[in-house]
C-alpha positions, -999 to +999 in steps of 0.1 A: +198-109-390+200-134-362+232-131-341+257-160-341+254-184-312+285-189-289+305-221-292+296-251-270+323-244-243+314-208-241+278-216-238+283-241-210+303-215-190+277-188-197+249-211-185+267-220-152+274-183-147+238-174-156+222-197-130+243-180-103+233-146-117+197-155-118+197-166-082+215-134-071+194-112-093+161-126-081+173-124-045+181-087-049+145-081-061+130-097-030+123-080+002+110-090+036+075-077+029+056-105+013+026-083+006-011-092+012-008-126-005+027-137-005+056-129-029+065-093-037+091-101-064+094-086-098+090-111-127+105-100-160+094-117-192+111-113-226+085-106-253+091-111-290+074-078-301+058-046-289+020-046-282+000-024-305-021-009-277-032-013-241-069-015-251-074-051-261-104-041-282-079-025-307-057-056-308-054-085-332-020-100-323-006-123-297+020-098-283-008-073-275-030-099-259-001-114-239+000-081-220-037-072-219-048-107-208-031-100-174-051-068-170-085-074-186-109-103-183-136-117-206-170-132-199-157-166-208-122-180-203-103-212-212-092-238-188-055-235-178-035-256-203-065-265-225-091-253-249-122-261-229-143-230-221-148-222-184-164-193-165-147-159-166-165-128-155-196-148-161-202-177-137-225-193-163-240-187-198-266-201-220-283-194-254-318-197-266-326-225-290-320-204-321-285-193-309-294-157-312-297-147-275-269-152-251-275-148-213-246-143-189-249-146-152-220-124-138-199-129-107-208-108-077-183-085-060-160-079-090-142-046-088-124-027-116-089-013-110-105+022-107-130+011-081-161+007-104-182-024-099-190-050-126-227-051-135-248-063-164-252-026-175-214-022-176-211-053-199-237-037-222-218-004-222-188-022-235-205-040-263-225-009-273-193+011-274-178-012-299-210-014-319-212+024-322-176+030-332-173+054-361-146+070-383-111+055-381-123+029-355-140+012-384-107+005-401-099-032-396-065-023-381-084-012-350-116-033-351-105-065-367-120-089-342-153-069-338-159-071-376-148-108-377-171-119-348-200-094-347-199-078-382-202-041-388-214-011-368-246+008-361-237+030-391-213+014-415-192+040-433-177+018-460-192-007-485-164-031-475-176-033-439-197-064-432-233-059-421-237-060-383-247-092-366-248-076-332-284-064-323-281-052-288-275-058-251-298-056-221-293-059-184-325-074-168-309-072-134-276-061-118-257-093-125-272-104-158-263-093-193-283-106-224-266-101-258-286-105-289-273-113-324-292-114-357-280-148-368-264-178-350-228-184-357-200-209-349-182-178-335-205-181-304-199-187-276-162-189-284-161-153-295-170-141-260-137-156-248-117-134-271-094-108-254-107-081-278-140-083-259-126-080-224-146-057-202-135-022-191-149+001-164-176+027-172-152+054-160-126+042-185-152+040-213-162+076-206-126+088-207-118+069-239-147+085-257-128+118-256-098+104-275-100+091-310-077+075-335-068+091-368-055+083-403-067+059-429-055+029-449-021+018-437-014+050-418-034+046-386-025+065-354-038+047-323-057+068-297-034+083-271-053+066-242-042+032-256-005+041-257+000+050-220-010+040-185-037+058-167-071+054-184-076+018-193-091-002-164-099-039-162-107-064-135-076-087-139-050-097-113-026-069-126-031-033-135-010-012-158+016+009-140+038+022-169+046+018-206+082+029-212+083+028-250+119+040-253+130+010-232+104-014-247+090-022-212+055-024-198+052-027-161+021-042-144+015-041-107-005-066-086-042-056-080-048-063-044-086-061-046-087-088-073-118-110-070-099-142-075-066-156-062-040-128-059-010-128-082+021-145-070+044-116-077+041-079-070+053-067-104+052-081-138+074-066-165+072-073-202+104-064-220+105-064-258+135-084-271+128-091-308+156-115-315+154-150-301+191-153-295+190-121-275+161-134-254+180-166-247+211-147-237+191-124-214+176-155-197+210-171-193+224-138-179+196-135-154+182-103-169+148-119-175+130-148-159+113-162-190+107-158-227+086-172-254+092-189-288+124-207-280+144-217-310+142-254-316+180-258-315+181-242-280+156-264-262+180-293-254+208-269-243+186-249-220+171-279-204+206-294-198+216-262-181+187-264-157+162-241-173+126-251-176+113-254-212+076-266-213+061-273-247+026-262-257+002-284-276-002-280-314-029-255-322-015-233-351-009-230-388+019-213-407+010-205-443+022-187-475-006-162-483-013-152-519-029-119-528-045-127-562-056-093-573-021-078-566-006-098-595-028-110-624-006-142-628-016-152-592-052-154-603-044-185-623-048-218-604-018-234-623+004-206-610-007-211-574-002-249-578+033-243-592+042-222-561+029-250-539+049-277-557+080-255-556+080-253-518+100-279-498+078-277-467+094-308-453+127-291-452+112-262-433+097-285-407+130-304-403+153-274-401+132-246-386+106-261-363+107-278-329+103-316-325+066-324-331+063-300-360+044-314-391+038-304-427+003-290-429-020-304-456-048-279-450-056-246-432-065-263-398-043-284-376-052-321-371-063-313-335-094-295-348-127-313-355-133-308-392-098-318-403-101-339-435-081-369-446-092-364-482-077-331-493-056-326-524-019-325-514+010-308-531+043-326-528+076-309-534+081-313-572+102-286-589+098-302-623+060-302-621+062-266-608+081-255-639+057-273-662+027-257-645+043-222-649+049-230-686+013-242-691+001-209-676+024-188-697+041-176-665+077-187-670+088-152-663+067-147-631+079-121-607+064-118-572+068-094-542+075-117-512+068-100-478+082-113-446+083-098-411+112-086-391+118-079-354+094-107-343+091-144-338+057-161-337+045-194-322+040-208-357+071-191-372+102-192-350+126-175-375+107-156-402+139-145-421+153-180-422+120-195-434+118-168-461+153-175-473+144-212-477+112-205-496+129-178-518+155-204-529+127-229-536+108-204-558+139-192-576+149-228-583+118-231-606+124-198-623+103-174-602+119-140-596+115-129-560+115-093-548+121-093-511+099-070-489+110-070-453+087-051-429+086-045-391+059-067-376+040-041-357+024-022-373+039-023-408+037-060-416+003-066-402-013-036-419+004-042-452-006-079-455-041-072-443-045-044-469-034-065-498+000-049-501+020-081-509+021-106-537+029-135-514+037-134-477+043-154-445+016-154-419+000-179-395-027-183-369-029-197-334-065-207-327-086-184-304-110-213-295-116-248-306-138-246-337-126-249-373-145-218-382-121-198-361-094-208-386-114-211-419-138-183-413-111-159-402-095-161-437-122-172-461-157-163-450-159-134-474-138-112-496-108-096-480-080-075-495-055-099-478-064-127-501-079-106-530-103-131-545-140-135-549-153-171-546-190-171-537-192-209-536-166-210-509-182-180-490-216-197-491-202-231-479-185-214-449-217-194-441-237-227-441-212-243-418-211-213-395-249-213-390-254-251-388-267-259-353-260-296-354-224-302-344-218-334-364-233-318-395-212-287-390-180-308-387-189-325-420-193-291-437-159-280-423-143-312-439-160-303-472-147-268-469-112-279-463-113-301-493-127-273-515-101-248-502-072-271-510-085-276-546-090-238-550-056-232-533-059-195-521-026-200-503-003-228-492-005-242-457+031-249-445+032-264-411+019-268-375+043-268-346+044-270-308+060-237-296+082-238-265+085-213-237+114-210-212+118-201-176+146-197-151+152-226-126+139-206-096+104-198-110+072-217-106+059-211-142+023-206-153+004-234-169+013-233-206-016-230-230-020-243-266-038-210-272-007-191-259-030-177-232-007-180-202-019-164-169+011-148-153-007-144-120+002-181-115+039-172-115+058-172-082+094-177-071+106-209-054 
């Protein structure tokens, strides 16, 4: 439950006091030694949830990648504050005409945190490591992005694992890596920018091979190396110093041999504070210097008190997912349409989202090429919802409704509040709702992915600017999360993914959006511009619509 906010007078006093505390607190962290490149302060950021692991290859959520992005780098990055792809560890890249061979020219003189050097062979070692994963690594909890972008493995151990699209990697010279795939895909080259495919050192790869995950289904134990500092090794501006799980803190220290511009602070601490109210209070008290996912109602007050609250661009979708095979009634289109018409999504946008939030008409935001103006829409109409339930013989429908706790997301500022509004909407048309509250990491993510809910709240912030990154993520093939077989939809997205002509591909995306909203596998709810807050004495990083902030840009004024 969210804690009550103080009254206006108390808040004003707290804010004035907080600014003084911030100045004093930050001053106490500074010393006279500015280090090799300037500031030696400690910057503390309030995160909404714990990361799953320190190895980004095992991650699939924003809280994991927020941390690992500061430590590990990918072949391709995105421009600060935008979605345009720019050089990362690769200075340049190109593909053959067929889109099946990708050549990367690497930067010279890049050093890993453990002293190893970046080479083409090292890049190949990383990709071959993921391709040759076996056992528990093949569970989508650990290899979600590999399976989404590159398919399966050298030896698939389950019929549910997709066939591999990765063919192999070669290093024709020290600073070149050539990655071959079986078929072209709209996932390339954007997929090479994903944090899951950040490059680690050969020494780290060798050490990680001695430590494997265990478990199956929803009961996965991450490998020990990914849960503590000491083995993982990237090329980024920070390296991992400590993960104090009991305190919910990860400490990163500046890497002074970084190939690029050195970080502006000596230490970067991510402190997990699940509740937004508690994060705000910690900022006002000077305990932290910034936090993400500011509650819409707090933006104006924070700005008036001198805090910086930049707003990201819209690049996300919140949706109500429906797992059809978990409840036979949900396999009926009329029932799914009834759920859609029961939902007052305008009320959610008006009461729960920041200014600039909009009701979503489809499963991509309108900032993505492939957005269609011709989709079927579902207005709030309780009477029609009741009639559709009656037509389907589902007047006594009961659903398990899952929602996450101990987290806020860019597309979902207050999960419990949004759940309560939707629960009331559904019950108003006669649907019985069984609430299922689960901790975000790992319970909620694993349960929804494994089809353990009837309906549930989830969303997506795009990884790169292509509609397939949204549509293909959910609907390219059968998944337990959605629990339906629709070969016509699968074939349409496969055609779009492999279409080389951009204009034709965009047209196929529009067709897919229209088909999806007729089939209605779930209900898109909204898109919103999430805010992030910083104390007055901070030079903040450039905010990213992809939530890919680079905290090496941070410094103190």
